[in-house]
DOSE-242409 format. One line per field, with one value per residue (C-alpha): x, y negated, z negated. Coordinates in steps of 0.02 Angstrom, whole numbers, plus 32768, in hexadecimal, padded with zeros to 4 digits. Last residue first. Layout:
BEGIN
east: (X, ...)
north: (Y, ...)
up: (Z, ...)
END
This chain:
BEGIN
east: (81B0, 8223, 82BA, 824E, 824E, 81AA, 81B4, 810E, 80BB, 801D, 8022, 7F6E, 7F4A, 7ECF, 7E27, 7D7D, 7D6B, 7D84, 7CF0, 7D03, 7C74, 7CBD, 7D81, 7D0B, 7CA9, 7D49, 7DAD, 7D17, 7D0C, 7DCF, 7DC5, 7D43, 7D9D, 7E46, 7DE6, 7D84, 7E20, 7E25, 7D83, 7DC4, 7E4B, 7DE3, 7D73, 7E08, 7E35, 7D8A, 7D0E, 7CB8, 7C91, 7C71, 7CBA, 7D60, 7D3E, 7CFC, 7DB7, 7DFC, 7D57, 7D3B, 7DF5, 7DC4, 7D05, 7D70, 7DEA, 7D72, 7D0C, 7DB1, 7DF5, 7D47, 7DAB, 7E46, 7E0D, 7E7E, 7DD5, 7DD1, 7DC8, 7E63, 7EB7, 7E8E, 7ECD, 7F84, 7F46, 7F20, 7FE0, 802F, 7FB2, 7FE4, 8034, 8063, 809C, 813C, 81C6, 8159, 8181, 812D, 80E4, 802D, 8001, 7F90, 7FAA, 806D, 8092, 800C, 7FFB, 80BA, 80A1, 801A, 8097, 80F7, 8064, 8073, 813E, 812C, 80A4, 8115, 8192, 8131, 80DF, 818E, 81E5, 815D, 812D, 81D9, 8207, 8179, 8180, 80FD, 8131, 808D, 80FD, 8134, 8081, 8063, 80F3, 80AA, 800E, 7FA2, 8006, 805C, 7FA7, 7F70, 7FFB, 7FE8, 7F24, 7F72, 7FD9, 7F51, 7EE4, 7E30, 7E2A, 7EC5, 7ECF, 7E3F, 7E4B, 7ED7, 7EA3, 7E27, 7E99, 7F16, 7E7E, 7E2E, 7EFF, 7F11, 7E7A, 7EC6, 7F6A, 7F2E, 7EF3, 7E4D, 7DBD, 7D46, 7CE0, 7C92, 7CD7, 7C85, 7BE5, 7BD0, 7BD2, 7BFE, 7C48, 7CDA, 7D1E, 7D1C, 7DE8, 7E0F, 7E6B, 7F21, 7F5A, 8003, 8028, 800E, 8074, 810D, 8108, 8100, 819F, 81AC, 8229, 824D, 82A7, 8362, 83B7, 8465, 8468, 846C, 8401, 8371, 8392, 8383, 82C8, 8286, 8327, 833D, 8287, 8264, 830C, 82D4, 8218, 8258, 82DC, 8253, 81DF, 8261, 827D, 81D1, 81C3, 8263, 821F, 816A, 81C8, 823E, 82DB, 82AF, 837B, 8313, 8267, 826F, 8331, 830B, 8272, 826E, 8308, 828D, 8211, 8278, 82B5, 8208, 81EE, 8265, 826F, 81B5, 81BB, 823F, 81FA, 8148, 81CA, 8215, 8170, 810C, 8188, 81CB, 8128, 8104, 81C2, 820A, 825C, 82FC, 8335, 83A4, 832F, 8282, 82E5, 833B, 829B, 8236, 8299, 82A0, 81DD, 81CA, 825D, 81F9, 8159, 8191, 81F3, 8168, 80F7, 8168, 81A8, 80D2, 80DE, 815B, 80E9, 80ED, 8095, 80E1, 8073, 8066, 7FB1, 7FFD, 8071, 7FE3, 7F6A, 800A, 800C, 7F4E, 7F41, 7FC8, 7F7F, 7EDF, 7F1F, 7F6F, 7EBD, 7E50, 7E83, 7E60, 7DBD, 7D8B, 7DA8, 7D3A, 7CA2, 7CB2, 7CA7, 7C2F, 7BAB, 7BD5)
north: (7D52, 7CEC, 7D6A, 7DEE, 7D8A, 7DB4, 7D71, 7D28, 7D5D, 7D9F, 7D73, 7D80, 7E03, 7DD5, 7DB4, 7E1A, 7E7A, 7DCA, 7D87, 7CC7, 7CCD, 7C1D, 7C74, 7D25, 7CBA, 7C6D, 7CFC, 7D49, 7CD3, 7CC5, 7D8A, 7D6D, 7CE7, 7D65, 7DED, 7D7C, 7D3C, 7DB5, 7D7B, 7CBD, 7CF7, 7D70, 7CD7, 7C5D, 7CFA, 7CF0, 7D65, 7DAA, 7E43, 7E7E, 7F1D, 7EF0, 7E55, 7EC7, 7F1C, 7EC6, 7EB3, 7F64, 7FA5, 7F0D, 7F61, 8000, 7FB6, 7F66, 8012, 806D, 7FD2, 7FDE, 8078, 802F, 7F9F, 7EF6, 7E9B, 7EF2, 7E57, 7E11, 7EA7, 7EC7, 7E08, 7E68, 7F03, 7E79, 7E2B, 7EDD, 7EE4, 7E51, 7EA4, 7F50, 7F53, 7ED7, 7F42, 7FD5, 8084, 8118, 81C4, 81BE, 80EC, 8114, 81BF, 81B5, 80FC, 80AD, 814C, 8135, 8066, 809B, 811C, 807C, 803B, 80D2, 80C8, 801C, 803D, 80D2, 8043, 7FA5, 8028, 8080, 7FDA, 7F79, 7FFB, 802E, 7F6E, 7F69, 7FEE, 7FE3, 7FE1, 7F83, 7ECF, 7F01, 7EFC, 7E42, 7E09, 7E5D, 7E12, 7E44, 7E95, 7F0E, 7F1B, 7F70, 7FDF, 8009, 8036, 809A, 80FB, 8127, 8167, 813E, 8087, 8085, 813C, 815D, 80CA, 80FD, 81BD, 817E, 810E, 8191, 820E, 81A1, 8169, 8244, 8258, 81C5, 8222, 82CC, 82A8, 8255, 82B9, 82E2, 825C, 81E2, 8263, 82FE, 8285, 8266, 8330, 83A2, 8426, 83AF, 8385, 8451, 8455, 83BB, 834E, 835A, 82A2, 82C9, 8373, 8315, 827E, 8304, 832C, 828A, 8235, 81AC, 8129, 80CB, 8108, 811D, 81CA, 818B, 81A0, 80E9, 80B8, 8125, 80C7, 8034, 7FE7, 8048, 802F, 7F5F, 7F48, 7FB0, 7F68, 7ECE, 7ED8, 7F14, 7E89, 7E0A, 7E47, 7E5E, 7DA7, 7D91, 7DE9, 7DAF, 7CF8, 7D0C, 7D78, 7CF0, 7D65, 7D9F, 7E05, 7E9A, 7E79, 7E33, 7E52, 7EFE, 7F2A, 7ECC, 7F54, 7FC8, 7FB3, 7FAA, 807F, 809A, 805E, 80CE, 8167, 8169, 8169, 81E8, 8255, 825B, 8248, 82FD, 834F, 8339, 8377, 83E2, 845F, 845A, 849B, 845D, 84B5, 8480, 8425, 8395, 8322, 833A, 8333, 828E, 8241, 827A, 8225, 8180, 8181, 819A, 8105, 8097, 80BF, 807A, 800D, 7FB1, 7FE2, 7F82, 7F0B, 7ED7, 7EDC, 7E6A, 7DEA, 7E5E, 7E03, 7E74, 7E57, 7F14, 7F26, 7ECC, 7F61, 7FE5, 7F57, 7F58, 800D, 8021, 7F8B, 7FCB, 8087, 803F, 7FB2, 804A, 80B3, 802F, 8021, 80D8, 80CB, 803C, 8097, 812D, 80CA, 8069, 8137, 816B, 80E2, 80DE)
up: (7A38, 7A8A, 7A7B, 7AE4, 7B75, 7BED, 7C9E, 7CCC, 7D77, 7D15, 7C5A, 7C54, 7CBC, 7D48, 7D16, 7D4F, 7CAF, 7C49, 7CA2, 7CE7, 7D33, 7DA9, 7DBD, 7E04, 7E6E, 7EB5, 7EBB, 7F0E, 7F85, 7FAA, 7FCD, 8046, 80B2, 80AB, 80EE, 8168, 81C1, 822E, 8279, 8278, 82F3, 835A, 8393, 83A9, 8428, 8470, 844D, 84E2, 84AA, 83E2, 83B3, 83AF, 8337, 82A9, 82AC, 8211, 81CB, 81C5, 816A, 80DF, 80D4, 80BD, 8057, 7FDA, 7FC8, 7F7B, 7F28, 7EB5, 7E6A, 7E7B, 7DFD, 7DE1, 7E22, 7EC8, 7F3B, 7ED5, 7EFE, 7F9C, 7FD2, 7FA3, 8004, 8095, 8088, 80A5, 814E, 8197, 8233, 8223, 82C7, 82AB, 8313, 8371, 830E, 834C, 82F1, 831E, 8310, 827D, 8231, 8229, 8232, 81D2, 8151, 8132, 8103, 8098, 8038, 801E, 7FA0, 7F33, 7F28, 7EF7, 7E84, 7E31, 7E2B, 7DD8, 7D4F, 7D37, 7D1C, 7CBC, 7C49, 7C1F, 7C0B, 7B96, 7B14, 7AA3, 79F1, 79CA, 79B5, 7A78, 7AB0, 7A47, 7AB4, 7B4B, 7B34, 7BCC, 7C3B, 7BB7, 7B71, 7C08, 7C1F, 7B61, 7B8F, 7C34, 7BC3, 7B40, 7BE8, 7C01, 7C68, 7CD3, 7CDA, 7D1E, 7D92, 7DD4, 7DEE, 7E55, 7EB7, 7ECA, 7EFC, 7F79, 7FBC, 7FC6, 802B, 80A8, 809D, 80C2, 8180, 81B7, 8209, 8172, 8132, 81C7, 824E, 8205, 81E5, 8279, 82C8, 8224, 8292, 82E3, 8225, 81E9, 81FE, 8188, 8202, 8244, 8247, 81CE, 821B, 82D8, 829C, 825E, 8323, 835C, 8317, 8384, 8378, 841C, 84C2, 84B3, 846C, 844A, 838F, 835F, 83FC, 839A, 8308, 8342, 834A, 82AD, 826B, 827E, 8278, 81E3, 816E, 8194, 816E, 80C7, 808E, 80CC, 8069, 7FDD, 7FDE, 7FBF, 7F38, 7EE4, 7F03, 7EC7, 7E24, 7DED, 7DAD, 7CED, 7D0B, 7CB8, 7CEB, 7D92, 7DE4, 7D93, 7DCF, 7E78, 7E90, 7E55, 7EDF, 7F51, 7F23, 7F11, 7FC8, 7FF8, 7F8F, 7FB7, 806B, 8076, 8000, 807A, 8129, 80F4, 80A0, 8134, 81C6, 8129, 8121, 81E1, 81F5, 8281, 8325, 8362, 82C5, 82AA, 831C, 82B1, 821A, 8249, 828D, 8209, 8189, 81DF, 820E, 814E, 810B, 818F, 8151, 8092, 80C7, 810B, 8080, 8010, 807E, 807C, 7FC0, 7F9C, 7F4E, 7EBA, 7E28, 7D73, 7CEA, 7CCE, 7D1B, 7DB3, 7DD0, 7DBF, 7E3A, 7EB1, 7ED5, 7EE8, 7F53, 7FDB, 7FD9, 7FF7, 8074, 80D4, 80CA, 810E, 81BE, 81D1, 816F, 81CC, 827E, 822D, 81FA, 82BB, 82F3, 82A1, 82CC, 8374)
END
């Protein structure tokens, strides 16, 4: 029972980990991208569309292409949406909050339209499903079953789950231990000072936002390919995109802390399903727990006002070089 709860919490937490890691990189550059829910939605929808078109075009799908095509389609779709956000907010200096919310609406609308109608466009009928590709994404490590409960808790996931942890650890190392990471943090804290020091502020903002968006999009791909088994349901992603943004605050803008936080959020998200006799209102309260925990962390860190627990100082503010 305990092993099952842990594995389900991890499955729920992996999309949040992808989303929060991508958003942390973005926010470290000073950009507040509230379009992450739409970008994650776009990543999932672009991935399943790529897999569907490939499976439909061949009689015997190749295992490597069943993984690579949806993977690159997801990265391209989410990075494109992040690039649009970057152009609007960095080059045109549009309001970051409004732009992010608009991209969320666009990403959700894009996914619901094509996810709900793509099979009808090609005359296939039925719901959009790519079970063949999904099975390759969901394949656990070969020795998982031999280790019993330990194998179920640690080794029973598809490769994207381990990739999420690796990317989070790599992002933490990059931000803390590399010169480029130091430059990125400088851009987020005080872009004028960074610019005066010879750091290309625009380049760092573009790269951080686009790479962060691509990483976040993998959360949508994981949800579609691993969690739902390669089937599309409009609105099925729920509020996971917003939970990923909340996780950024919970993790104190530290990707490595986000690993533990994602599993905690995943556990809180499904806690109600292991408690019998709950009313609908009680279930709604349980679904609020991740947000309540985030608010508590935000209050505590605001009271303590320690520098390492605060967001970048220029977060959400456009940079005007001529005002330096």
